[in-house]
N, C-alpha and C positions, 0 to 999 in steps of 0.2 A: 424474655428468654436471660439465662444466669448470666451474668459477665465471669469473665478468667479475672481470678486474684491480681492477678501483677497489674502492674500501673507505672506512668513514670511522668514525673511531673519538671515544669520548671518554676523555682519561684525566687522572686526580687525581693531583697530587703531592701525596708526602709530606710534612709538613711537619718541618722540619729538625729539630727535636727529636727525631723520631721515634715519640714515643707514638699523636699523631692524628692525622689525615689529613684537610686540608680539604674539609670538607661541600659538596656540590652537594645544595640545599633541594629537597622535593619536592610540586611542587602541582599535587593533583589537585581537579578542580571537576566537579562534576555538574549538563547543563542540558537543554535541549528545544526543539527548532526551532519551536514553538508556546509558549511560555511570555513573556509578554510581558514581567516582571521580566527573566526571560535579556536581552532585548532589550536592556534600557535600561542594564547591566551591568556586560553581555558587553565590548562595546568598551574601557574603564576599564580593565577586568582586563586583557585583549588587550595593552592598549599598554604596561602596569607589566609586564610579564611583558616584553616586547617591549625592554625598558629593561634589564635583568638576564639576559638569556642566559647571562653569565658566572657567576650565583648559583644562579638558578631551573631547575628540570628540570620539566616541564608534560606534562600528557596532562587530556582531558575527557570524558567518559564522556557520551553523549547518552542520556537515561532515554525510558522510551514512556509518560508522561503529563508535562504534563496534555494532548496532542494528539500530533496527528500528526507524526513525525518519522523519515525514510526510512532516516537513519544509523544510526537504533535500529534500526528493523525489519532491519538486515543483522545486528548485533552484537549483539542483547539477551542471548544467550547467555554473553556477555563482560559485559554491564552489570549485568544481572540483579547475580547473584552479589558484585559490587563495591558496589549501593547497600543491598544485605542484612548486606554486612558493614559496613559506619557507618551501619545503617538510616538511610539518606535519605528525609525524608520528603517534602521536596517540593524547587522549584528555584527559581534558582540557588543553590547550596551548595557547598563545598569543604573542604578540609582543607590544611595546611601540614603537613608530616610526619605527618601521622596525626592533626594536630591541628585542631579546627575554627577555620577566620580567625577570628579576634577582632575587636570593635569596636561599633559602638556599635547596629548592625542587628541584625536576627536572627543566633543564631551561623550559622555557616557560611557567610553570605551571602557573592559575591563581589566585595560592592564593601567591605565589609569590610579585604581584605586591602591593605596600605600598605608604603611604602619600607621604614619604621623594622622592619614583623614580617618580613622578609624579613630584614635587616640581623643581626637580631637572630639570628633560626636560622642565617645563613650563620656567624656565628665560635662557632656551636659545634662542636668536634673531631666529626670523626668516626672509629671505630675500621676501617672498611674503604677502601678504594679500588675502584674500580669502572672497568674498561678495556673499552668494546662496539666493536664493529662488525661491520658488516654485508655481505653481497654477491650478486649475484644471478644465476642460473642464466642463461646466452646465450638463454635463449626467454625469457626473464623471465618464467615460469612459475613460479619458485620461488624461495624467498629464503633464507640461510645466516647462521643470528647467531651471535656468537662473544661470550661474556660472563667477562671475568678478576677474577676474586673475591682479593686480598689482606689479606692483617690481620698489618698490621707488629708489634702492640702488646700481639695477643692480646684475644679477645672471650669473655663467660660471658654467654649467653641462656639461653631457653627455647626459643620456637618461631619461628626464624627461618624467611624463605622470602624466595626472589626470586622478584618479578614482571618478567615481559619482555613487554611493548605493542609492535607495530607500530603506527605514528600515520601519520598523514597532516597534517604541519602547518598545512597551509593548505586548506579547498573550499572552491568557489566556487559557488556558482550565477547563473543568468541570471536566474533569478525566484526567492519563497523559496519552499522547500520547504516549511512549514510555514505556522502564521497569526498569526507576529509578525513578518513583513516582514523577517530577519536573509539576509542571502543569504550573506556569509563566516564558519567558521566556522576555530576554531585551534586544533591539537594534539588532532587526536578520535582519540580510540584504536578503532583496524579489529580489533585481534586479536590474543589474549594467549596469549602460549606457558610451558608446553604449555596452560594453560588459565588462568582466573581465580581458580584454586585455588594459583597460584603452584608455582614447586619448594621444598620443602622442604630447607633444608642444616642442618648439625651446630650445634647449639646452643651448645657453647663450640669457642673456635678459642686455640691454642697461637699466641705469638707470632711473627712469619714464614709461619703454615699462609696456604696458597692454596689456589684449586680453578676451574677452567676447564669452564663448560657450554657443551655447542652443542646450537642447533634448528637445525633444518631440516623446511621447511612448504611445501606449495603458497603462492602470492599469492594472497589471496580474488577475487575475479572482479568484485566489486561497487567495486572503486579507484577512486576520478574521476581522479587526477592520480599518475602515475609515481613524476614529477620529485620527489615533497614527501612520497615515502615516506622516513620514518626509524623510530629504535628504541631503545627507551627502557630502564630496567633501575632495579629500585629492593629494596633489601635493608630489609624490616618485621617488625617483633618484634609477632607475633600476638596476644601475651599481651595488650598494653598498645597496638596498633596503632602505635607511634613507626618512624618512616623513619628509618633511620642513613644511608645513602646513596645514594645516585640519581646516572644516568646517561645520558646520550644518543649514540648515531650520527644525526651528519645525513645528510639524503637526500643520495645520492649524483646526479654528474652525469652524466646518458645521452646515450651518442652515437648518433645514427644508431637511432633509437626513435619508431615509430610506434604509436598507440595505435587501434585498433579502436574506433570510436564507436557508430556505429548505422548501420541498415538500414532507408531510407526509403522514402515513396512506394507501401507495400504495405496495400491495405483489407484490411483486420483481417478482413470479411466480404464478401464478392461471389460472385458467379457467373462470374467472372474462371479460365478454366483457363489463361492465360500469364500472363508477372510481367513482362511491356514495360514498361522504365521504373522499373525497382526503383533506390534509389542506396543507395551506401554512403560514409558517412563517416570521416573519419579526424582526429585531432590531430597533427601534430609536435610530442613530446613531448622530442624528441633536442636538442641545443644548437648539431646541426649542422641546415642546410640538405637535404632530401631532394632528388635528383635522380631516383633512380629507385627501383623496385620493385614487387614484382610481385602482382597483384588477385588472391587464390582466393574462389572461391561452390562454394557444394554445397546442393543442394537436399535434406533430408531428410537422410538417409544414399545418397543418389548420388555419381555421377562428382565429381571435381572438376574446375571449371576454371579455368583459370589463363591470366591476360592478363598480362602484363609493359606497364609504365608508364613514359615520362620528362615529369618537367617542372621545375616547382619548389614546393616547398612549403618554407616560410619557417619556424625553428624559431617553436613557441605557432601555428601558422597553422592550418585545418583545412582539408583537400581532400576535392571531394565526386566521387564517381565514377559512373557510373550502369555500374548490372553486364549482364553480357550477358543478353537474351531466355529464359525459362525456359517450356517450353511443353509442354502435355497433364498438366498437372496434373488428379490426379480430384479427386473430392469428399470432403470432409475436413477433418482440422486438417494445417498441414505445418510446416516450420522453415524459413526461409531463412535463411542463414547466410554469414558474409563476413570476411575479415580478410587480410592483407596478409605478405609476407615476402619476405624476398632485399632491405631495404633500401638503399639504396647499396653493393648486390653483395658486405654483410658479412653473407650470413650469412643466418639467422632473424632475431636481434635483435625481437622479434614477439612478445604475448603470445599464441600460439598458443591455449592454452586457453580465453583470456577472447573469442574472438571475438564480432563483433558478431553479433545474428539480431534476426529477425521469426519471431513466431509469429503462421499468419495462417489464414481458414478458407475455404472454397469449397462452397458452397450444392449440395447436390444437387440433383436433378429436384424439382417440387412434389409434397408428399403431399397426397391428400384431404381437404377436412378432415370433420367437425368438429375441432378440436384444443381439449382439456382438458388443463390441469396445477395438483394441488393441492401442488406439492412435500412427496407424504405418501417418496417417494423421497429419500435421504441422499446421491445421486447429484447434482452440479450442477458445469453447468448441466444441466438433463436430456438425455439423450441426442439428440442433432439439433440440438438449442438452440445457440448462438451468447454468449457469455459475452465480452465487452470490456473490462475493467477498464485498460486503458491502461498496461498493463505494473508493476500498482500492487496491493502486496499488499490492500490496501485496497479496496473497494467494495461489488459486489453479490454476498451472498453467501446461503447457505440458515441459516434459525431455526428455532426449534421449535416459536415463537408464529406464532398461526393464527388463520385466522375459520371461525367456520361447525362448529368441535369438531376439524377438521381436525386433520396432525401438523406441519405446516411451514407453512415463507412463504420468500420471498427479500427481502433485507434490505438498502436503500441505506443507507451507513453513512457520512451526511452529518456525523456527530457529531463526526467524525475527520477527515474528507476538509476538506483547506484551501476556502476562497473559492473559489469557481468553478472545482473538477475534476469532469470530465463521467465517468459511466458508464455503458455498456450493454450489456443484453442481445438478443438476437435471437430470436424463434421460428421454427420450418422453414421454409422455401418452402412454399407452402401453395396450393392451387389449392380456392377457394372458391365457385367459380360453380355448385356441385349442390347449396347450400346455399339456402334458399328464406330469404328477406327473414333476411339476416346480420346477427348482430350481436355486439360485439366485449363481456362483463362479464367483472369483475372485482374484484375486494374493495381497497382501500386502506385503510392505518392512517398518521399521522404527528399528530406532537407539535412544538411548535416549543420552539426553546432559550429565547426571548425572544421577539421579534419579528422572525427570520431569516424569508426569503423562500425556503427549500429546494425545487426546482419538479422535480415527474414530468410526462414527455411523454412520450406514445406518436405514435409515426409511423408512415409506411405507404408502402413502395416497391414500384413495379409493373414498375420498369424495372431490377431487380436490385442496388436501392441507389445507380445514378446519381441518382437523386436522391429529395426527401421530401419528402412533405406531413401537414402534424402533424392528427393527427383528435383530443387529448385533449390539453389541458394546464393545469395548477391549480398551485397554489405557495403556499408563507405561510400565509397565515388561509384563502385558498380552499379548500387541499388539507387543513388540519388537523380531523382527529378527536377531537382529546382537547388536554387546557389544556397550557400550557409545564411543562415543567420541566426544569430544570435538569444533572436525571440525564439519562446514555442511554436512549431511551425505548426500551420494548419494549411493547409494546400488551397491555390484556386481551381478554378475549372480546365485551365490550362496545363497543374502544373502534375498530371498523372501520364503514367505509362499503361500499355497493355501487355502482359505477360502473359505467353502462351508453355504451356508442358505437354508434352508429347508422354502421352500413355500408352503405347503400342505394346509396351513389355508388360502391362496388367489389361491386358485389350481380356481375358475370359476371366478374371477375377470378379467371382459373385459371393465375398468377405472380403472388404477392401474399407479402413479405416484412414483418414488423412488427418493430419497434423500440421498447424500454423503455428512457428515460433519465432516470438522475437527473440534476440539477445540483447540488451541496453550495452553500449559502450560509454554508456553517459552523455549522449549528442544530443539526438535531436528525435522528432517523433517519425511511427512510421505509420502510411495507410494503407488498408486494402479495403477493397471493393466489390463487387459482382463477381463475385465468386460464383463459377460454373465448373460443371464437369457433365460436359454434354456429348458432340459428335462433331465430327464432321462434315459435311454433306457428302461429301467422298472422299476415296484415301486423298492425304497432304500433297500429292505425288501426281496426283492427275487435273487436268482442266475442269471446267464444268461451268455447266448455265444449267444449275439445276435449282426447283423454288423459286424460281422466278429472281434469280443473282444471276451476274453476268458481270466477267473481268475484261474488259479486252483495251486496243488491240494486245496480243497476247501472241509472241514478245512484243515488247514497246520499247521505244526508244524514248524520248521525251518525256509524251504523257500517257498512264494509261485511265482507264474510266470505269465505274462500276455501276453496272445498269439494275436496278432493284427493283419489285414492284412487291408492295405493302398492303396486305387485306385491313390495317388499319393503323392508327398512330403509333409510333412505337421513336423511343430511342436510339438512334443511330451513331457508332462511333467504328471507326475504320484504326488497324494495327497493320504496319509495315513491318516485318521481323525478316532479320538477314537468317542466315543459312547457320548466323553462329545463337540465334535464340535473340540479339539485343534486338528492341523495339527502335527503329530510325525514324522512324514517321506515326503520330499518333493523335489522329484529326477527328473533332467532335463536330457531329454534322447536327446535335441537338432533336428536340422533337420533328420528325418530319411526318407528313399528313400521310394519311389512305390513299394505294395510287402508286405512280410510276415515278423514278427517279433515277438521275445522274450523277452521279458525284464523282471528281476530279482526285487523281492522284499523278503527283508531280513525280518523273522519276529521272530528269534531263541528270539531274547530279548525283545519280545511284551508279555504282561500277555496274559494270556486266555481270550477270550472276543470275541465280534462282531467289523467289523473294518466296513468302508467306505473308498472303493480305488476309487477315483477320478481321473477317466483320460481327459485328453484335446488333442485334435488332431485338430491341425489347430485352428477354430471356434467353435467347436462343443466338448462340456464336457458330459461323463457320466459318472455314479454310480455304484457301484459297490460292492455287502456284501460279502466280506471275512471274517471268524470264523474261530479265532485260537485254536488250542487246545495242548493237551500234552499227 
């Protein structure tokens, strides 16, 4: 594959004495987009580095703690080994040529680094000279890196390594990607070559020895701005972590280059069998105005539709196109892809391998209720359910914690999801018209971090997602089932509550969709289990002794009993719900054998009134009225 002729290089000049080479100091820092101290220390640190570009080469590793960081999610396989290498236990933290930043604050704090420390290290000669250059393939899907090492006076080491990394000199977000408010990130490590361990070099170098190393690799699909791609390299002695030399190949100006950004206006879950109105957004990241290009689009692995376009896209500007309509889409999961070619008539010059794409789902025909899922299967989302984590690695996922002795549950990870983050999952399109007195029941568990209001809402749509009605909505102290904890919350068996939603208003619905939505307040995790769209054996307003279940005495004063007969071994739980819909007792009886059982309900502390007793046996839930008197 031919290379673009443009290149950038860093050359270090040998001192006149010939014994040593002018050093470029290597600054490595560790940070996180949800780290409060990072947000306060990084601006000053970045400003200091910006005023020392002739003395310092910088790289920043985005860690996977203390909170969410999408840049880390993309690069953890390289960040993790560097964290371990330096035994990093907190951020922000950094080293200068392998030695933690000195200063009055804690060792390694990036706020410690100052001009005097940089100058002192810059004054120390180096045994090596580095010359680094990089170039791209014409279609911008590959990078080619060359590193020339010279050792004019010789050097004896023990475990020398050459580390090479792609960086983005500046990443800018329109809104903070984490919880600390930062939107600008400098010198971020994006990939290490061949990996985080580096390349072993000879331990001993005779005077005048040299070596050239070349690397060729795909450009990662997660790059934000191709015009910010640079390459850094440094030679490090593993025995004592001292960095002997560093260098940088700065970003290359790109001509006639357009980045494929996103496919939009596509509903993740709907009944639509066409994509009329889908959009495609691009950014001109080149140095020239774009006046012509070709739009390519492809549904799944079908034929490619090409549409020529002429107009004006200034350097740095975005352009939104409307894609050609795709019709006759079948139920199931699909991917809409879009990319540009032939920018300004100069061939491809666009990252075809990094095409924009959107995964979406089309509901099939309604299935007949009841519906039940206890997340025992490791498949998530369950078959025919739809998960929308908004293209994030954080959201709803299956966990092994469960209510009522089960094997799994669904967790909304609001412990890590930034404030305001929304994630959804959808039950299959359902016909509940054949269910007598339909109800929705599920178990929930939640603990606040301190006083946050993470939210769980359940909504229904009877028009295939065109509109939604909320039927359950709790947050914060109303939602919680366990005391606040600053650890990532995982419920015990006693920290669940059963919830009941009457579906009487939708009893005749032959086409209904249920959506569970988590909204993060950056607090703690929400768990959901045993989702059940079923029936009440009789009207909720009636007493009953049906299907082997009896609640007695009714009315009750100080204690009531549940008599039930099981045809086989079943997991049994009971929830007592007041007229406001709040669960005031949640009783777990575990696995009961086949046969007759009598289960107690204490009513002596209950206020006089009418309560609903929700009894779950295996996959079946029934609701019974209980009156408390004195």
